[in-house]
Backbone as JSON, one array per atom type, in Angstrom:
{
  "sequence": "MKNFMDDDEEFKQYLDANKWDCIPDEFVVFDLETTGLTPQTDRIVEIGAILFRKDLYLKSGEVNQFQCFVKQEKPIPKEAIAIHGITDDMVVDGDSEYAALTEFFMFIGNLPLYAYNAKFDKNFIQATAKRCGYFDEDFKFEVEDVMPLVSQVFDDLPNRKLQTVAQRIGHPIGNAHRALGDCAMALHVFINCTQKLMIQQSAYAREEYLDLKRKTEELEREIHGDVVRKKEEENETSVKMFKTGLVVTFVLLIFILLLKK",
  "N": [[120.86, -109.05, 89.07], [119.58, -106.42, 91.13], [116.6, -104.87, 90.82], [114.14, -102.14, 90.53], [111.42, -103.27, 90.58], [111.55, -105.24, 92.21], [111.39, -104.26, 95.01], [109.47, -103.48, 97.23], [108.85, -100.87, 98.32], [110.58, -99.29, 96.64], [109.35, -99.68, 94.22], [106.89, -98.46, 94.63], [108.09, -95.75, 94.84], [108.91, -95.24, 92.23], [106.51, -95.41, 90.78], [105.37, -93.17, 91.73], [107.04, -91.05, 91.0], [106.75, -91.29, 88.4], [104.14, -90.76, 87.6], [103.05, -88.89, 86.18], [103.67, -89.21, 83.62], [101.94, -90.55, 82.15], [99.9, -88.86, 81.29], [98.91, -86.8, 78.79], [100.77, -84.25, 77.26], [99.72, -81.75, 76.25], [96.37, -80.64, 75.95], [92.73, -80.38, 75.53], [89.98, -80.04, 77.55], [86.41, -79.78, 77.64], [82.82, -78.26, 77.83], [79.58, -78.19, 77.66], [76.67, -76.14, 78.21], [73.26, -76.5, 77.75], [69.94, -75.85, 76.19], [68.25, -78.11, 76.18], [68.04, -81.52, 75.59], [68.37, -82.47, 72.69], [70.31, -82.22, 69.94], [69.31, -81.1, 67.3], [67.25, -79.43, 67.57], [67.41, -78.1, 70.11], [69.74, -75.75, 71.74], [72.89, -74.34, 72.34], [73.95, -72.96, 75.33], [76.02, -72.0, 76.65], [79.52, -72.21, 76.6], [82.3, -73.77, 77.55], [85.9, -74.2, 78.25], [88.92, -75.99, 79.19], [92.21, -75.33, 78.77], [94.91, -77.58, 79.11], [98.26, -77.71, 79.87], [100.92, -79.56, 80.66], [103.38, -78.98, 81.62], [103.15, -76.33, 82.45], [101.05, -76.61, 84.38], [102.42, -78.36, 86.36], [104.4, -76.39, 87.26], [103.2, -74.47, 88.22], [100.33, -74.97, 88.77], [98.48, -73.82, 87.29], [95.95, -73.22, 84.71], [94.58, -72.33, 81.19], [91.88, -70.85, 80.54], [88.73, -70.87, 78.71], [85.39, -69.37, 78.27], [82.22, -68.84, 77.25], [78.99, -67.1, 76.82], [76.06, -67.73, 74.89], [73.92, -66.05, 72.82], [70.4, -66.32, 72.71], [67.51, -67.12, 70.76], [65.21, -67.67, 71.49], [63.33, -67.91, 74.41], [65.05, -69.37, 77.32], [64.26, -72.87, 78.48], [62.29, -73.37, 81.38], [63.11, -75.77, 82.78], [65.75, -76.38, 81.83], [66.91, -74.3, 83.08], [66.7, -74.75, 85.64], [68.37, -76.75, 85.9], [71.01, -75.73, 85.26], [71.31, -73.12, 85.92], [71.59, -71.0, 84.33], [70.08, -68.04, 83.02], [67.84, -66.02, 81.02], [68.57, -63.45, 81.01], [71.29, -63.62, 81.53], [72.44, -64.35, 79.05], [71.58, -62.53, 77.16], [73.51, -60.64, 76.26], [75.19, -62.15, 75.15], [77.28, -64.02, 72.8], [76.88, -64.76, 69.1], [75.92, -67.9, 67.84], [77.52, -68.52, 65.68], [79.69, -66.77, 65.92], [80.71, -67.68, 68.72], [81.29, -70.29, 68.24], [83.19, -69.78, 66.5], [85.27, -68.37, 68.28], [85.53, -70.68, 70.02], [86.76, -72.64, 68.5], [89.27, -71.22, 67.72], [90.47, -71.35, 70.36], [90.83, -73.87, 70.95], [92.3, -75.1, 68.82], [94.36, -77.13, 67.1], [94.59, -79.34, 69.1], [94.33, -82.28, 71.26], [91.0, -83.37, 72.2], [89.05, -83.58, 75.04], [86.14, -84.72, 76.89], [83.42, -85.2, 79.22], [81.24, -87.82, 78.84], [80.96, -87.61, 76.31], [79.69, -87.77, 73.8], [77.32, -86.3, 73.95], [78.15, -83.79, 73.92], [79.61, -83.52, 71.7], [77.68, -84.0, 69.62], [76.31, -81.77, 70.01], [78.0, -79.6, 69.22], [78.5, -80.55, 66.48], [76.02, -80.33, 65.26], [75.53, -77.74, 65.55], [77.68, -76.31, 64.14], [77.07, -77.4, 61.7], [74.62, -76.07, 61.2], [75.21, -73.41, 61.3], [76.54, -73.24, 59.02], [79.22, -73.55, 59.25], [80.88, -75.45, 58.71], [81.13, -78.18, 56.19], [78.96, -80.94, 55.23], [80.28, -83.14, 55.68], [81.74, -82.6, 57.98], [83.6, -83.49, 60.89], [83.86, -83.82, 64.15], [86.08, -84.56, 66.6], [86.17, -86.31, 69.49], [87.43, -87.25, 72.56], [86.07, -89.61, 75.13], [85.87, -89.24, 78.42], [84.67, -90.46, 80.43], [84.51, -93.63, 80.13], [86.83, -94.25, 81.33], [86.43, -94.15, 83.94], [84.83, -96.56, 84.59], [86.8, -98.47, 84.2], [88.43, -97.92, 86.21], [86.87, -97.61, 88.68], [84.66, -99.79, 90.36], [82.65, -99.81, 92.1], [81.01, -97.68, 92.25], [77.83, -95.81, 92.77], [76.68, -94.58, 90.54], [77.77, -93.29, 87.37], [77.99, -90.52, 87.17], [79.22, -87.22, 86.85], [79.69, -85.61, 88.88], [79.5, -87.54, 91.02], [81.54, -88.85, 90.59], [83.63, -86.98, 90.91], [83.2, -86.26, 93.6], [84.19, -88.81, 94.65], [86.96, -88.85, 94.15], [87.73, -86.77, 95.6], [87.5, -84.11, 94.52], [86.28, -80.82, 94.54], [82.58, -79.98, 94.14], [81.41, -77.66, 93.87], [80.54, -75.74, 91.89], [78.98, -76.93, 89.76], [77.47, -78.23, 86.78], [77.92, -75.78, 85.62], [79.62, -74.73, 82.91], [82.45, -74.44, 82.94], [82.91, -75.17, 85.57], [82.31, -77.89, 85.31], [84.08, -78.79, 83.53], [86.3, -78.26, 84.95], [86.03, -80.33, 86.76], [86.01, -82.79, 85.11], [88.53, -82.54, 83.94], [90.09, -82.98, 86.22], [89.17, -85.71, 87.02], [89.59, -87.15, 84.66], [92.79, -86.93, 84.82], [92.97, -88.15, 87.26], [91.91, -90.79, 86.88], [93.45, -91.81, 84.79], [95.99, -91.91, 85.93], [95.67, -93.51, 88.22], [94.78, -95.87, 86.49], [97.21, -96.53, 85.15], [98.62, -97.1, 87.22], [97.43, -99.25, 88.46], [97.84, -101.14, 85.96], [100.73, -101.0, 86.09], [100.96, -102.51, 88.27], [100.07, -105.02, 88.01], [101.66, -105.78, 85.87], [104.01, -105.97, 87.26], [103.38, -107.91, 89.04], [103.17, -109.98, 87.02], [105.7, -109.99, 86.38], [107.29, -110.56, 88.84], [106.05, -113.14, 89.17], [106.88, -114.74, 86.88], [109.81, -114.18, 87.53], [109.84, -115.95, 89.83], [109.25, -118.26, 88.76], [111.44, -118.9, 87.19], [113.28, -118.72, 88.8], [112.74, -121.17, 90.44], [113.1, -123.24, 88.25], [115.56, -122.76, 87.62], [116.56, -123.54, 90.15], [115.85, -126.18, 90.14], [117.09, -127.21, 87.73], [119.95, -126.86, 88.66], [119.83, -128.6, 90.69], [119.52, -130.96, 89.44], [121.63, -131.07, 87.88], [123.69, -130.97, 90.03], [123.03, -133.4, 91.04], [123.41, -135.44, 89.13], [126.28, -135.11, 88.78], [127.13, -136.05, 91.36], [126.37, -138.62, 91.01], [127.76, -139.28, 88.68], [130.24, -139.05, 90.14], [130.07, -141.1, 91.92], [129.93, -143.22, 90.45], [132.36, -143.24, 89.41], [134.19, -143.31, 91.64], [133.27, -146.35, 92.47], [134.07, -147.61, 90.17], [136.97, -147.06, 90.4], [137.45, -148.19, 92.79], [136.98, -150.91, 92.04], [138.93, -151.25, 90.22], [141.15, -151.08, 91.8], [141.04, -153.39, 93.48], [141.04, -155.27, 91.24], [143.41, -154.91, 90.29], [144.86, -155.66, 92.53], [144.24, -158.45, 92.78], [145.4, -159.27, 90.36], [148.02, -158.88, 91.05], [148.4, -160.43, 93.19], [148.15, -163.05, 92.13], [150.19, -162.93, 90.02], [152.33, -163.16, 91.74], [152.21, -165.59, 92.76], [152.31, -167.24, 90.69], [155.09, -166.96, 90.08], [156.31, -168.17, 92.42]],
  "CA": [[120.97, -107.62, 89.47], [118.16, -106.25, 91.65], [115.85, -103.7, 89.93], [113.15, -101.34, 91.33], [110.23, -104.05, 90.58], [111.77, -106.27, 93.03], [111.51, -103.93, 96.13], [107.93, -102.73, 97.42], [109.16, -99.38, 98.6], [111.34, -98.91, 95.53], [108.25, -99.72, 93.11], [105.85, -97.18, 94.97], [108.49, -94.46, 94.55], [108.84, -95.3, 90.65], [105.13, -94.96, 90.32], [105.05, -91.91, 92.16], [107.93, -90.11, 90.42], [106.41, -91.13, 86.89], [102.7, -90.78, 87.58], [102.43, -87.76, 85.03], [104.28, -89.54, 81.99], [100.73, -90.97, 81.29], [99.17, -87.73, 80.91], [99.29, -86.03, 77.5], [101.52, -82.66, 77.45], [98.8, -80.8, 76.21], [94.94, -81.1, 75.63], [91.55, -79.4, 75.95], [88.61, -80.51, 78.43], [85.36, -78.73, 77.22], [81.77, -78.86, 78.35], [78.49, -77.22, 77.08], [75.28, -76.3, 78.94], [72.11, -76.22, 76.6], [68.46, -75.56, 76.41], [67.68, -79.34, 76.11], [69.08, -82.6, 75.05], [68.31, -82.6, 71.38], [71.08, -81.26, 69.22], [68.96, -80.51, 66.26], [66.18, -78.61, 68.06], [67.79, -77.43, 71.15], [70.8, -74.86, 71.58], [73.97, -74.15, 73.23], [73.84, -71.59, 76.13], [77.35, -71.83, 77.21], [80.79, -73.05, 76.12], [83.47, -74.01, 78.63], [86.99, -75.22, 78.0], [90.07, -75.45, 79.84], [93.51, -75.99, 77.95], [95.92, -78.03, 80.19], [99.69, -77.59, 79.54], [101.42, -80.29, 81.5], [104.69, -78.26, 82.26], [102.58, -75.17, 83.21], [100.24, -77.12, 85.62], [103.13, -78.75, 87.44], [104.8, -75.61, 88.03], [102.15, -73.33, 88.81], [98.95, -75.43, 89.06], [97.69, -72.95, 86.21], [95.33, -73.94, 83.22], [94.08, -71.6, 80.49], [90.4, -71.09, 80.41], [87.63, -70.32, 77.99], [84.15, -69.27, 78.52], [81.37, -67.73, 76.57], [77.46, -67.38, 76.86], [75.46, -67.69, 73.56], [72.5, -65.38, 72.74], [69.2, -67.15, 72.32], [66.52, -66.59, 70.09], [63.87, -68.16, 72.22], [63.6, -68.15, 76.13], [65.52, -70.65, 77.86], [63.12, -73.3, 79.14], [62.59, -73.34, 83.04], [63.71, -77.18, 83.24], [67.08, -76.34, 81.7], [67.78, -73.2, 83.91], [66.64, -75.56, 87.06], [69.64, -77.52, 86.02], [72.46, -75.05, 85.13], [71.03, -71.97, 86.57], [71.81, -69.66, 83.18], [68.89, -67.39, 82.68], [67.8, -64.97, 79.49], [69.36, -62.03, 81.15], [72.79, -63.86, 81.25], [72.94, -64.63, 77.8], [71.33, -61.41, 76.37], [74.6, -60.05, 75.74], [76.12, -63.2, 74.6], [77.9, -64.33, 71.43], [76.12, -65.59, 68.29], [76.18, -69.11, 67.65], [78.55, -68.65, 64.86], [81.0, -66.19, 66.91], [80.94, -68.55, 69.96], [82.27, -71.2, 67.68], [84.83, -69.42, 65.99], [86.1, -68.19, 69.17], [86.02, -71.77, 70.6], [87.67, -73.32, 67.51], [90.55, -70.7, 67.9], [90.92, -71.71, 71.4], [91.29, -75.48, 70.95], [93.47, -75.4, 67.78], [94.33, -78.85, 66.81], [94.75, -80.07, 70.27], [93.43, -83.53, 71.66], [89.84, -82.79, 72.89], [88.31, -84.46, 75.85], [84.86, -84.28, 77.39], [82.61, -85.9, 80.01], [79.88, -88.01, 78.23], [81.44, -86.77, 75.08], [78.71, -87.76, 72.73], [76.4, -85.24, 73.94], [78.67, -82.45, 73.54], [79.91, -83.58, 70.27], [76.49, -83.83, 68.67], [75.68, -80.49, 69.81], [78.87, -78.89, 68.32], [78.36, -80.72, 65.23], [74.7, -79.84, 64.95], [75.52, -76.09, 65.75], [78.66, -76.07, 63.22], [76.44, -77.41, 60.36], [73.41, -75.32, 61.16], [75.82, -72.15, 60.98], [77.35, -73.03, 57.86], [80.74, -73.36, 59.6], [81.62, -76.53, 58.11], [80.23, -78.82, 55.28], [78.26, -81.9, 55.7], [81.26, -84.09, 56.17], [82.4, -82.02, 59.3], [83.72, -84.41, 62.04], [84.57, -83.23, 65.19], [86.45, -85.92, 67.15], [86.33, -85.93, 71.0], [87.75, -88.39, 73.54], [85.44, -89.56, 76.28], [86.46, -89.45, 79.84], [83.5, -91.56, 81.28], [84.92, -95.03, 80.2], [88.05, -94.48, 82.35], [85.92, -94.3, 85.38], [84.37, -97.79, 84.76], [88.18, -99.22, 84.25], [89.01, -97.95, 87.49], [86.2, -97.9, 89.76], [83.71, -100.64, 90.23], [81.88, -99.74, 93.27], [80.17, -96.47, 92.39], [76.65, -95.96, 92.6], [76.39, -94.23, 89.21], [79.06, -92.48, 86.57], [77.58, -89.15, 86.93], [80.38, -86.63, 86.9], [79.69, -85.19, 90.38], [79.62, -88.7, 91.88], [83.11, -89.34, 90.6], [84.38, -86.18, 91.48], [83.2, -86.52, 94.99], [84.93, -89.96, 94.84], [88.26, -88.55, 94.05], [87.88, -85.52, 96.62], [87.5, -82.73, 93.93], [85.02, -80.06, 94.82], [81.65, -79.71, 93.19], [80.48, -76.29, 94.15], [80.03, -75.09, 90.29], [78.39, -77.95, 88.99], [76.42, -77.81, 85.8], [78.08, -74.73, 84.86], [80.43, -75.01, 81.95], [83.83, -74.38, 83.35], [82.9, -75.92, 86.73], [82.1, -79.08, 84.89], [85.39, -78.84, 82.88], [87.46, -78.64, 86.01], [85.69, -81.81, 87.37], [86.24, -83.45, 84.21], [89.9, -82.25, 83.84], [90.59, -83.63, 87.34], [88.64, -86.9, 86.8], [90.67, -87.73, 83.61], [94.01, -87.01, 85.39], [93.14, -88.98, 88.27], [91.69, -92.07, 86.58], [94.62, -92.16, 84.11], [96.95, -92.23, 86.48], [95.13, -94.77, 88.84], [94.84, -96.97, 85.53], [98.37, -96.67, 84.93], [99.15, -97.57, 88.59], [96.74, -100.57, 88.27], [98.49, -101.73, 84.86], [102.0, -101.28, 86.22], [101.02, -103.39, 89.49], [99.71, -105.92, 87.26], [102.73, -106.04, 85.12], [104.97, -106.43, 88.28], [103.04, -109.37, 89.29], [103.56, -110.9, 85.97], [107.29, -110.03, 86.53], [107.55, -111.56, 90.04], [105.59, -114.51, 89.07], [108.03, -115.2, 86.14], [110.94, -114.56, 88.43], [109.78, -116.96, 91.04], [109.0, -119.74, 87.86], [112.54, -118.98, 86.52], [114.28, -119.13, 90.04], [112.38, -122.53, 90.58], [113.62, -123.85, 87.3], [117.26, -122.8, 87.83], [117.15, -124.53, 91.11], [115.47, -127.78, 89.58], [118.28, -127.64, 86.86], [120.87, -126.7, 89.36], [119.67, -129.82, 91.26], [119.56, -131.91, 88.31], [123.2, -131.01, 87.45], [124.44, -131.77, 91.1], [122.54, -135.13, 91.39], [124.27, -136.02, 87.77], [127.58, -134.96, 89.15], [127.31, -137.0, 92.35], [125.89, -139.81, 90.33], [129.0, -139.57, 88.01], [131.34, -139.39, 91.0], [129.84, -142.28, 92.77], [130.44, -144.18, 89.45], [134.07, -143.17, 89.12], [134.57, -144.17, 92.69], [132.96, -147.51, 92.27], [135.15, -148.02, 89.0], [138.27, -147.05, 90.82], [137.56, -149.2, 93.61], [137.07, -152.08, 91.32], [140.14, -151.39, 89.38], [142.25, -151.65, 92.47], [140.56, -155.12, 93.45], [141.35, -156.16, 90.23], [144.98, -154.95, 90.25], [145.57, -156.39, 93.67], [144.26, -159.93, 92.53], [146.65, -159.71, 89.45], [149.47, -158.94, 91.61], [148.8, -161.63, 93.8], [148.23, -164.17, 91.14], [151.64, -162.79, 89.32], [153.57, -163.45, 92.54], [152.02, -167.14, 93.25], [152.91, -168.05, 89.7], [156.67, -166.79, 90.5], [156.46, -169.32, 93.38]],
  "C": [[119.48, -107.2, 89.91], [117.64, -104.79, 90.77], [114.73, -103.09, 90.85], [111.67, -102.22, 91.5], [110.41, -105.21, 91.72], [111.6, -105.83, 94.62], [110.01, -103.28, 96.27], [107.92, -101.18, 97.3], [109.65, -98.76, 97.24], [110.02, -98.4, 94.31], [107.34, -98.82, 93.14], [106.6, -95.71, 94.6], [108.82, -94.31, 92.98], [107.52, -94.82, 90.18], [104.8, -93.41, 90.61], [105.7, -90.61, 91.42], [107.53, -90.23, 88.75], [105.18, -91.1, 86.8], [102.27, -89.67, 86.24], [102.92, -88.24, 83.81], [102.91, -90.23, 81.52], [99.81, -89.96, 81.02], [99.58, -86.94, 79.63], [99.92, -84.7, 78.04], [100.55, -81.75, 77.25], [97.61, -81.03, 75.56], [93.93, -80.27, 75.96], [90.32, -80.39, 76.49], [87.68, -79.43, 78.08], [84.21, -79.3, 77.59], [80.64, -77.81, 77.89], [77.39, -77.38, 78.08], [74.32, -75.8, 77.85], [70.82, -76.02, 77.08], [67.69, -77.01, 76.65], [68.67, -80.64, 75.82], [69.19, -83.11, 73.57], [69.07, -81.65, 70.45], [70.43, -80.38, 68.07], [67.9, -79.48, 66.61], [66.63, -77.58, 69.32], [69.22, -76.66, 71.03], [71.82, -74.65, 72.64], [73.87, -72.91, 74.0], [75.03, -71.2, 76.46], [78.33, -72.77, 76.83], [81.7, -72.72, 77.0], [84.73, -74.69, 78.35], [88.07, -74.79, 78.72], [91.32, -76.28, 79.0], [94.67, -76.31, 78.89], [97.36, -78.12, 79.35], [100.38, -78.25, 80.84], [102.57, -79.61, 82.46], [104.27, -77.05, 82.94], [101.84, -75.63, 84.64], [101.38, -77.63, 86.55], [104.12, -77.71, 88.07], [104.15, -74.62, 88.81], [100.67, -74.02, 89.45], [97.92, -74.71, 88.08], [97.17, -73.69, 84.92], [94.95, -72.5, 82.37], [92.6, -71.88, 80.25], [89.6, -70.26, 79.24], [86.22, -70.43, 78.3], [83.34, -68.37, 77.74], [79.87, -68.13, 76.77], [77.01, -67.11, 75.29], [74.15, -67.24, 73.58], [71.59, -66.49, 72.17], [68.15, -66.47, 71.59], [65.28, -66.81, 70.43], [64.38, -68.24, 73.62], [64.16, -69.38, 76.35], [64.39, -71.49, 78.8], [63.35, -73.57, 80.69], [63.48, -74.58, 83.43], [65.33, -76.87, 83.06], [67.58, -75.46, 82.76], [67.54, -73.72, 85.37], [67.84, -76.31, 87.1], [71.08, -76.67, 85.99], [72.26, -73.65, 85.63], [71.5, -70.72, 85.58], [70.27, -69.14, 82.85], [68.97, -66.49, 81.37], [68.58, -63.9, 79.76], [71.01, -62.36, 81.16], [73.14, -64.07, 80.04], [72.36, -63.59, 76.99], [72.41, -60.6, 75.62], [75.63, -61.17, 75.0], [76.46, -63.36, 73.02], [76.81, -65.08, 70.46], [76.58, -67.11, 68.24], [77.59, -69.28, 66.97], [79.92, -67.86, 65.62], [81.36, -67.08, 68.11], [81.72, -69.72, 69.29], [83.11, -71.14, 67.16], [85.92, -69.19, 67.1], [86.65, -69.53, 70.07], [86.91, -72.67, 69.9], [89.31, -72.65, 67.61], [91.18, -71.22, 69.21], [91.55, -73.14, 71.49], [92.37, -75.69, 69.8], [93.3, -76.7, 67.14], [94.63, -79.69, 67.84], [93.66, -81.23, 70.37], [92.45, -82.87, 72.47], [89.13, -83.93, 73.75], [86.86, -83.83, 76.41], [84.13, -85.64, 78.16], [81.29, -86.47, 79.44], [80.01, -87.24, 77.01], [80.6, -86.82, 73.88], [77.85, -86.86, 72.56], [76.95, -84.06, 73.44], [79.02, -82.4, 72.07], [79.05, -83.59, 69.26], [76.22, -82.69, 68.64], [76.66, -79.39, 69.17], [78.52, -79.32, 66.83], [77.25, -80.18, 64.49], [74.75, -78.26, 64.67], [76.48, -75.65, 64.54], [77.77, -76.2, 61.62], [75.27, -76.42, 60.05], [74.08, -73.71, 60.57], [76.41, -72.0, 59.65], [78.88, -73.17, 58.08], [81.67, -74.32, 58.7], [80.57, -77.31, 57.05], [79.77, -80.06, 56.08], [79.16, -82.91, 56.27], [82.07, -83.71, 57.4], [82.5, -83.27, 60.39], [84.34, -83.93, 63.16], [84.81, -84.47, 66.36], [86.85, -85.64, 68.66], [86.64, -87.29, 71.64], [86.91, -88.61, 74.62], [86.15, -90.14, 77.36], [85.51, -90.46, 80.65], [84.02, -93.0, 81.22], [86.02, -95.3, 81.17], [87.41, -94.6, 83.66], [85.59, -95.8, 85.45], [85.78, -99.0, 84.8], [88.67, -99.09, 85.87], [88.27, -98.2, 88.7], [84.75, -98.77, 89.55], [82.51, -100.84, 91.18], [81.1, -98.38, 93.39], [78.67, -96.57, 92.07], [76.02, -95.53, 91.41], [77.8, -93.64, 88.8], [78.63, -91.02, 86.48], [78.93, -88.4, 87.36], [80.53, -86.05, 88.37], [80.0, -86.2, 91.22], [81.06, -89.19, 91.82], [84.26, -88.37, 91.02], [84.51, -86.17, 92.76], [84.24, -87.78, 95.14], [86.64, -89.5, 94.97], [88.78, -87.39, 94.94], [88.29, -84.3, 95.87], [86.15, -82.12, 94.38], [84.18, -80.1, 93.86], [80.82, -78.62, 93.1], [80.12, -75.63, 92.94], [79.64, -76.28, 89.55], [77.36, -77.73, 87.97], [76.53, -76.55, 85.26], [79.36, -75.14, 83.9], [81.93, -75.5, 82.26], [83.97, -75.39, 84.71], [82.83, -77.57, 86.22], [83.35, -79.68, 84.16], [86.55, -79.31, 83.85], [87.09, -79.76, 86.49], [86.31, -82.71, 86.36], [87.83, -83.59, 83.88], [90.62, -83.36, 84.9], [90.41, -85.32, 87.38], [89.48, -87.67, 85.69], [92.2, -87.97, 84.12], [93.96, -88.08, 86.37], [92.65, -90.51, 88.08], [92.55, -92.73, 85.54], [95.43, -92.34, 84.74], [96.56, -93.4, 87.71], [95.13, -96.03, 87.67], [96.26, -97.44, 85.22], [99.24, -97.44, 86.16], [98.69, -99.07, 88.62], [97.59, -101.39, 87.21], [99.89, -102.13, 85.35], [101.85, -102.41, 87.43], [100.66, -104.64, 88.88], [100.71, -106.62, 86.5], [103.81, -106.72, 86.03], [104.42, -107.65, 88.72], [103.34, -110.27, 88.51], [104.92, -110.97, 86.11], [107.61, -110.97, 87.65], [107.13, -113.02, 89.97], [106.51, -115.5, 88.32], [109.35, -115.4, 86.6], [110.77, -115.73, 89.02], [109.91, -118.33, 89.95], [110.6, -120.01, 87.76], [113.46, -119.42, 87.72], [114.23, -120.69, 90.26], [113.07, -123.5, 89.46], [115.13, -124.17, 87.26], [117.67, -123.64, 89.04], [117.0, -126.01, 90.84], [116.65, -128.14, 88.68], [119.48, -127.8, 87.62], [121.04, -128.21, 90.01], [119.83, -131.13, 90.57], [121.13, -132.28, 88.06], [124.18, -131.68, 88.96], [124.26, -133.09, 91.42], [123.38, -135.67, 90.13], [125.76, -136.24, 88.18], [127.97, -135.89, 90.19], [127.18, -138.36, 91.85], [127.27, -140.4, 89.58], [130.16, -140.11, 88.89], [131.18, -140.75, 91.62], [130.19, -143.35, 91.75], [131.79, -144.33, 89.32], [134.33, -143.89, 90.39], [134.74, -145.5, 92.85], [133.89, -148.25, 91.3], [136.65, -147.82, 89.7], [138.46, -148.05, 91.98], [137.68, -150.68, 93.2], [138.24, -152.31, 90.63], [141.21, -151.65, 90.41], [142.06, -152.84, 93.25], [140.97, -155.6, 92.47], [142.97, -156.36, 90.13], [145.57, -155.54, 91.46], [145.43, -157.82, 93.09], [145.05, -160.17, 91.66], [147.81, -159.85, 89.99], [149.65, -160.24, 92.48], [148.8, -162.89, 93.11], [149.64, -164.18, 90.25], [152.52, -163.49, 90.42], [153.08, -165.1, 92.92], [152.38, -167.76, 91.89], [154.68, -167.99, 89.6], [156.95, -167.68, 91.3], [156.88, -170.6, 92.62]]
}
């Protein structure tokens, strides 16, 4: 019986119809903007997060968003402002670290978390939570990193920067280095790479299936050929035996007739 893996067009249609099955039903992608690179001494200035619900997104293209600025005790370094564009004036009415984390944790709940270059964001969240006394020393903030997916899907990128990958998949990068802008890019990179990886793995599985099918058919033909040859040999032997029997019978008949004379 023919199945969808035997036909190129049917296989493509199957992949297109099932490409969203590999995407989790509900998860959060988040991103931080900070005053520097060291979690123990630098501070979070902005938290952004996107809550993705697959059913809602497929119906309307909508997602739920969270964004807040974090008030600073010290001026934001010029080097940091040059990257993300967040100034002291923008955070002057922001939330305290404790309040910002509280709102963020309420938004994400117990949903799976993703981030691009997740170690950076994870370390800042953990350091901030411990500094604020939000959790004890054993607090672990688990985040899945989107970046490794990129290496599995693309092997010809000049680098793995979020903006580079976003450009590669055709996602706009107009609001890069702002928390929500980076969240949107990371979300679409995650979806795109996960789907591409599923397609690659499915294509590989199909090749394995077709190769096994070819080998099975070859084996069946060989077995069938052996059976046919064996039957032909058996038939040939039977014919020879039959002919020999006829000759023997004829000779016996002649011998009997000669004896009667």
